[in-house]
N, C-alpha and C positions, 0 to 999 in steps of 0.2 A: 815533410813532403806535402805540398799543397796543390792538389788537383782542383783548381778553381774553375768550375764549369761556367762561371759567369764571364770568363774571358772570351769565350766563343759561344754565342747562342746556338742552341741545338740544331735549329734548321740550317744555320750556316755551316755547322760542323758536318752535317749530312751532305750538304752541297759540295763542300770541299773534298770529301771522300769520293763522291761521284766524279768530280773533276780530276781526281788523282793528286790533290795537294796534300800537304803534311801539317794539318793543324795540330797534330799530336805534339809537336815540338813546343807549341805555345801552351799546351795543357800540362806538359811534364816538366819543362825547364823554366825557372823563373830567376835568371841571374840578375845581379845588381853590380854595376861597375864601381860605385863609390865606396871607398874604404872609410868607414865612419869611426872606427876605433882601432887601436893597436894594443898589444899586450903591455907595452911601455906605459900606457895611460892608466893601467891598474897596478903599476909597480912591478911588472915582471920583466926580467931579462929575456931578450929574444933576439934571434937572428932573422933578418928579412932576406929571403933567398930567392934566386931565380934559377930555373933549370929548363932544359929543352927536351921535347919528346922526339921519338924516332922520326916523326913526319914533320919536324921542324917548328913546332909550336912552342913558344916561350911561356912558361908557367911561373906563378908566384906562390911561395909558401912561407911559413914561419916555423922555426924550431925554438921551442921553449923548454929549457933544461930545468931539472931539479937535482940538487946536489945529492939527494938520497936515493935517486932512482936506480932501479935494477933493470928496468925495461923502458923501451920507447914505444909509445902508442902512436901508430900512424892512423890519423883520423880522416875518414872519407865522409864529408858532410852531406847534408840533404840538398834538395833541389832548388831552394830559394836563397836569395841574398848572396853572401860571400863569407870568407873567413872572418871578416871584421864583425859580423853579426854573432859570432860565437865567443867573443872575448870574455864575457862574464862566465860562461860555461868553462872556457879554457882555464881561467884562474881557479875556479872551484875544483875542477878535475885535477889540475896539476898539484894544488895544495893539499887536497884531501886524500888523493890516491897515491901521491908521491911518485909520479911518472914523468919522464920526458915526453913532450908532445911534438909531433910533426904534423901540421895541418896545411893543406894546400887548396888552391882554387882550381877547379876544372877549367878547361878552355872556355872562354866567353864569360867567365865569372871574375869579379874583382879586377886585378891588374894582369890576369892571364889573357893571352891573346887567343884569337881563333873563334870558332863557332861551335857550340856544344852539340853532341850527338851521343848515342849509346856507344858506338864504336870508338868515338873520340875519348869518352870518359875512361874506357879501358886502356887506351894508349896513355892517357894521363896517369892512371894508376900505376902502370908499368914503369913509366919514367920516374914517378915519385919514389917507388920502392928501389929502383936502381940508384937514384940519387942518395937515398938514405943509406943504402949499403955501401956504395962506392965513395961518395963525397963526405958523408958524415961518419963513415967507418963503423956502422952499427951492424953487428952480426945477426943472422937470422934467429938464433936462439934468444936474442934480446929484443925481438919485435913482437908486438901484439897489434893485430889489425882490428880497427874499430870503425864500424860503419853504422851510420844512423839514417833511417828512412831510405831515400834513394841511394845514399852512400852504402847502405847494407848490401845492395846488389853489386856494387863495384867492389866492396871489400870481399864479398864471397867469391867473385871472379878472381880477384888477386890471390886469395887463399888457395885457389885451385892451381895457381901457376907458380907461387913463391912459397918457400919454406918460412914458417914463423912459429912462435911459441903458442899462439892461441888466436881465436877469432871471437870478437864481441859484436853482436848484431842488436841494435836497438830499433824497435818499431819497424821490423822488416815486413815487406809485402810478399805475396806469393809470386806474382808476375804482373806486368803491366796489363795484360789481357784480363786478369782477375780483378785488378783495380778498376778497369773500365766497366766491369759488371757492377761494381759497387757505386761508381760515380754516375753512370748512365744505365740504370737497370732496365729501362724500356727501349734502349737502342743497342742492337747487337753489333757493336762496332769492333769488338775484340779481334775477330778474324781479319779485319782490315788494317790493323795496326802493324807497322813495321818495327817499332821499338818493342823489345821483348823483356829485358831485365828479368829473366826467369830464375828466381831464387830456388824454387822447388826443384827444378831440374839440376841445379848446380850444387845444392847443399849436400846431396848424397855423395859427392866426391870428396867432401872435406873430412879429413881424418884428425886434424888437430883439435884440442879441447875447444868446446864451443859454449858460449854463454849468450842466451837470447833474453832480452828485456823488452817488455811492452806494457804501456799504460792500459789499464782495463777500461778506460773511458776514452780511448783514442777516437777522435771524431773524424780523422782523415784516413788512416789505415786501420781497418777493423782489427780488433784484438785477436780474432780467430786467425787472421793471416799469420801473425807471429806464432801462434800455437801450431799451425800447419807446417810452417817452416821448421820449427823445432822438432815436430814429430817425424819429419822426413830425414832428419840428420842421423847418420849412422855411427859417428864417432863418440867419444866422451862428451857429454853435454849436460847443461843445466838450464832451467828456465826460471826467470824472476819476474813476477807480476808486480807492476808498480801501481798499487791500489789508489784509485782516485785520480790518476794522471791522464791527461789528454795527450795530444801529439807533441806539442811544443813546450810543455812544462814538466817533463819527466824528472829532470834534475832538481827542479824546485819543489814539486809535490813529493818526490821521493825522499828528499832531504838527506840527512846523514846516513840513513839506512841504505839508500841508493848507492852512495859513494862507497860505503863499507862493503856492499855486495861486489862492486867492481874490484875493490882492493883485495878482497878475499879470493876472488877468482884468479887474479894475477899472482897472488902469493902462492896459491895452490899449484898453478901450472909452472911456476918457477922454483918450486920447492926442491926439485931434484937437480937444479942447475948448480954447478960448482961455483 
């Protein structure tokens, strides 16, 4: 998640708030329309799929199967780029953790239609899970929800609405208001923000097993945000610190140990599954 304060100079940001505009959308969401890679380019079989939300927005996603998989990981990505920027990570995750992966773009990202907003991303998450359940035929006990950065907030919201086997949050933040304090420590803009993405409020409702991962050198979302989200969770939970990792290099710096931690969590939560 990249809260790039250079996109909107601070004096303009304050002026926009005074005038009632929403510069927060430019700060929070950084979509890209161009698909630069596909799983096929790294030798992966995949299905290029389209589905529609309840409010009529057509979304694009990929399903990448693994012949040994026992579960499907539904991946809610971060605020920048699109699914094509995750191809390297998709291959490593699929090969090393041995899971099916369903990843999709929110409205306004990649080949998905529409314009992004907090409410819109929740509608997109609902449509994605309904598609996975109804069209791909994957049962709730075979689903793991995986949210990274901004996607952690969407995954947490979906975990409060849908049954699943477990929830994995990587680099989660407490809330948008708390992030505003970190990005603009001298500007009390938090109360003016309409976008909330309040993980701290929602995580207490989650009862499925939870794994939180966070790089201890995260330069975008402070490490303490991940610790606070984890501490607030009330169900079965575990925390994994990725030592030396920043925000965008967790799977690289974490290496095999990182992927093994994901795999062991999935194996644990599916151990009682027939």
